[in-house]
C-alpha positions in Angstrom: 4.5 -16.5 -14.8 2.6 -13.2 -14.9 0.4 -12.2 -12.0 -3.3 -12.6 -12.4 -5.6 -9.6 -11.8 -8.1 -10.0 -9.0 -11.7 -10.4 -9.8 -14.1 -7.7 -8.4 -15.3 -10.3 -5.8 -11.7 -11.2 -4.8 -10.8 -7.5 -4.5 -13.9 -6.7 -2.5 -13.0 -9.6 -0.1 -9.4 -8.4 0.2 -10.5 -4.9 1.0 -12.4 -6.1 4.0 -9.1 -7.0 5.6 -7.4 -3.8 4.6 -8.8 -0.9 6.7 -8.1 2.5 5.1 -7.4 1.0 1.6 -9.6 1.8 -1.3 -9.5 1.5 -5.1 -9.1 4.8 -6.8 -8.4 5.2 -10.6 -7.7 1.5 -10.8 -5.1 1.5 -8.1 -5.1 0.1 -4.5 -4.6 3.2 -2.4 -4.2 4.4 1.2 -2.7 7.3 3.1 -1.4 7.3 6.6 -0.7 10.2 9.0 2.3 10.2 11.3 4.4 12.7 13.2 6.6 14.3 10.5 9.7 13.1 12.4 8.6 9.5 12.0 8.1 9.7 8.2 11.7 9.2 7.2 12.1 6.0 9.2 8.7 4.8 7.9 9.8 5.5 4.3 13.1 3.6 4.9 11.3 0.6 6.2 8.8 0.7 3.3 11.7 0.9 0.8 13.4 -2.1 2.3 10.1 -4.1 2.3 9.5 -3.2 -1.3 13.0 -4.2 -2.4 12.6 -7.5 -0.5 9.3 -8.2 -2.3 10.5 -6.8 -5.6 7.2 -4.9 -5.7 7.1 -1.2 -5.4 4.3 1.3 -4.7 3.9 4.8 -5.9 4.6 6.9 -2.8 3.6 10.4 -2.1 4.9 12.2 1.0 3.4 15.5 2.1 4.2 16.8 5.6 3.1 14.1 8.0 1.1 12.1 5.4 2.5 9.2 3.4 0.3 7.9 0.6 0.6 4.7 -1.4 -0.8 3.5 -4.7 -0.3 -0.1 -5.9 -0.8 -2.0 -9.1 1.1 -4.9 -10.7 2.9 -3.9 -13.9 3.2 -7.5 -15.1 -0.6 -7.8 -15.0 -1.2 -4.7 -17.1 -1.2 -2.4 -14.1 -4.1 -4.3 -12.6 -4.6 -5.0 -8.9 -3.3 -8.5 -8.0 -2.6 -10.6 -4.9 0.9 -9.1 -4.9 -0.7 -5.7 -4.3 -3.0 -6.8 -1.5 0.0 -8.6 0.2 2.1 -5.4 -0.1 -0.8 -3.3 1.3 -0.9 -5.6 4.3 2.8 -5.2 4.8 2.6 -1.4 4.3 -0.2 -1.2 6.9 1.9 -3.1 9.4 4.9 -0.9 8.8 2.8 2.2 9.2 1.4 0.9 12.5 4.9 0.0 13.7 6.0 3.6 13.1 3.0 5.2 14.9 1.1 6.1 11.7 -2.7 5.7 11.4 -5.0 5.7 8.4 -5.4 9.3 7.3 -9.2 9.2 7.5 -9.1 8.4 11.2 
């Protein structure tokens, strides 16, 4: 069964529980800052979580910043509950590795 895109209201509600996450160019996005030395371990934890969920983010790493962009391919690259669940997991992993939202 294909994932269902979130409605605007559902997405707005989900964003209230995802500090630092926004929608940009149709993707659920966030960036986190960490000590550069912590980024490889954070990335390894993210990769494991993505594989476990069989749901992968676009990831950009630049110095001590790691950025994520999420959509669900099976839903026509729309944002679904799979993306908000992964965003929640990525936020938890970032926090565990001493990262904070880049805007803070």
